[in-house]
N, C-alpha and C positions, 0 to 999 in steps of 0.2 A: 441701666436698661433703657433702650431707646424704643419709644412707641411711635409707630408710623400711622398717621391718620389717612384713611383712603381719600384720594383726591376728589371723588364725587361728593364727599361730605363737607368739603370746604367751599364756602360761598366765594364766588369770583371777586366780590368787593373786598374780601378779607385777605386774599392772597398777598397783596402788596404789604399789608400790615404784618402778617405772619413773617414775611421775608425780612422786614426791617427789625422786628422784635428778635428774630433769630440772629440777625447780624449784631444787635446789641448784646445778645447773650454771648456770642463769640468774643466781642470786645470785652465783656465782663471777665471772661476766662483769661483774655490777654492781659487785662489790668492786673488780675490776680498773679499770673505768672511773672509779669514784668516787675511788679513791686517786690515779689519774693527774690527774684534773681538780682535786681539792683541793690536790694538791702544786703544780700550776701556779698555782692561785689565790693561795696564800699564798707562792709562790716559795720553797719549802723542800723539800729532799730529802736523802738520804744513801745510802751504798752498800748498806746492808741493805734499803732500800726497792727499789732496783734489782733486787736478788737476788730479793726476794719477788715482783716482777712477772714475772720470768723463770720462776720456779717455778710461779706461778699459770697462766701460759700452757701449760706442760707438763701441769699438772694437768687443765686443760680438755680437752686432747688425749686424755689417758688416760681421762677419764670417758666420752667418746663411744665409745671402743673397748671399755671394760669393759662398758658397757650393752649393746652389740651382742653381745659374746662370751657374756655370762651369759644373755641372752635366747635365744641359739642353743644353750645348754647346753655351751659350750666353756669350762667353768669353770677348767680347768687352765691354759689360755692366759690367762685373766683374772687368775690368780694372779700371773703374771709382772708384769703392769702394777700390780697392787695392791702388790706388793713394791717396785716403783719409787716408788709414791706414799708408802709408809711411809718409805723412805730420804730422799725429798725433804722430807717432813714433819719428820723428825728433824733434818735439816740446818737447816731454817728455824726450828724451835723453838729450836735452839741459837744461831743467829744473832740471834734476837730477844732473847736474854739479855744480849748485850754487843755493841756496835758493832765491837769489835776482832775478833770472830769473822767478821764480814763481810769484813774485810781478808784474813784467812787464806783464805777461800773464793775471793776474787778473785785472790789471788796464787798460788794452787795451780798447780803446774807438773809434776806427776807423772801420766803417762798411765795407769799400771797400778793406780792406787789413788785413792780419794777423799780429801778433806782430813782427814776423821776416820773412824776405825773405828766400826762399828756398836756394838760393845760399849762403847766410850768414850762414845758419845752416850747410850746407855741409862743408864749409870751417872751421867752428868752431869745428865740430865733427870728421872730417877725415883729418889727417895730411899726412898720407902716400898717395902718388900720385896715385898709382895703385888702391887702395881701393876707393879713392875719385872719380876717373874717372868711376869706375864700378858702384858706387852709382848714379852718375849723369846720366850715360847711361841708367840705369834701370828706373830711374824716367822719363827720356825723352821719353822712349818707351810707358809707360803707359799714360803719358801726351798727346802724339800725338793721342792716341786712344780716350781719353776723349774729346779733343778739335776738333776731326775730321780733323786732319792735313793730307792732301793728301800724304805727304811724309811717313806717317805711313803705306801706302800700305794696305795689307790684315789684318794688326793688327788694322787699323782704320776703314776699311770698308769691307763688305763681297765680294765686287768686286773691283779690283784694276785697276786704269788707268795707263797703262805702254806704253810709246811711242805713246800716244793718241789712244791706243786700250784697250779694256776691257779684264781683265784677271780674270777668276774664278778658284780658286784652291780648287777643291773638296777634294783632298787628305789631305790638311791641316785641313779641317773641320772635317774629319773622324778620324784623327790621335789622339789616346789617349794621346800621348806624349805632344801634345799641351795643353791639359787639365791638365796633370801632372805638367807642368811648373807653371800654375796658382795656383794649390793647394800648391805647394812647396813655391811659393812666399807669399801666404797667411800665411802659417805656419811660415815662417821666420819673417814676420812682427808681428805676434802674439807673437812669442817667444821674440822678442826684446822689445815689449811693456810691456809684463809681467816681463821681466828681469829688465827693467828700474823702474817699480813699486816696485819690490823687492829690488832694490838698494836704493831707497828712504826710504823704510820701514826699511832696515838694518841701515841706518844712524840714525834712531830714536831708534834703539836698539830693534826692534821687533823680535820675534823668528819666522823666516820664513825659516829656513834651510831645513826642511823636504819637504816643497812644492817646494823649489828651486831645490832640487835633483830630484824630480819627473818631473819637467819642463825640466831639462837638459837631463834626460834619454829619455823622449818622443821625444824631438826634435832630439836627436841623431838617433832614429829609423827612423824619417822622412828623415833626411839627408842621411842615408845609403840607404834607399829606392830610393831616387832621384839619388844618385850616381850610383847605380846599373842599373837603367833604362836609365840614360844618357849614360853609357858605352854601354849598349845593343843597344841603338838607333844609336850610332856612328858606332858600328860594322855592323849594318844593312845598314847604308849609305855606308860604305866602300865596303861591299860585293855587293851592287847594282851598283857600278861603273864598267863599262866594262874595262877589262884589257888593251886594246889598248889606253884608255884615261889616263892611269896612266903614269906619266913621270918616268925617271930613278931614280929621287930623291925619289919619293913616293914608288917605288918598293924596295928601299933599307931600308925603315923604318921597324923596327921589327914588327912581327905579333901582332895584338892587339893594335897597335898605329896608329895614323892618322896624316897626314900633313894637318893642317886645312886650309891653303891657297889654297890647291888643291880642297878641298871640296867647298870652296867659288867660285872658278873658275868654278867648275862643275855646281853649282847652276845657275850661270850667263849664262853659255853655254846652259843649258836646257831651260832657260827662253827665250833666244834669238831664239831658235829653233821654238818657237811658231810663230814668226813673219818672220823668214827667214830660210827656210829649207836648204839653202846652206851655212849657217854659219859654220865656222871651230872652233874646240876647240883650244884654245891658252894657251900655258904654256911655259915660257921662258926656262925651263930646259928640255923640251921634244923634242927629235929628233926621229921622226918616221923612223924606218928602212924599206927599200924597200922589 
């Protein structure tokens, strides 16, 4: 069943992301059909390839739902499906490392748990500490939204409880950049799942080079779009900060760059203003001149 979203409901900032995600979805379908046809052509297959096809089908289902939910600004619901994609991607990446892992996945018989714990998969797949921490942090954020963890704040609930007071952030709900993040996250997971499937197909000697090039080019388009919008959003944040609140360190940073710790302090300061109008902005490097 195809659901058509009225054009007037789609933010103009999101159209380009929807188009790229839909292109990735078409590529996912092509990866699926290409791997099946090539496997039949050379009469070769293996358990890990079967698993990749199963996960690919689930991925395509999730993509349609995520696209609809994010467009309608139901981002917390989309978080649940994104978390599902992350877990499927980790499984498939681990299976692609060794055919023995496919046997473990297929022989799994415990209903209350998956074949491997998430922490084990992270440690097995990511050796570099920075990348490992980034992956774990990303998973944690979507997990808090899924499980309704109060520490997730506005990512978990439409209303946040802060200092035992209710905080409704309408600006966040209307910001197209919030939705852009979810579309990009979806694209990243789709790219990685397709890439893992193609890695397994390559191990069998399947001819998948052409579809692999198409996947890489399309994901590069998405990555550049996201980089541009991230930079633009950071510039908007910098320009929205009043000059007296910038410390001498921040003022010395070249134009077009930002001192991220200062932005974090600015965010905390503005939130505190909701509850205490007399609160003062604090920065250890800032000395206000009389």
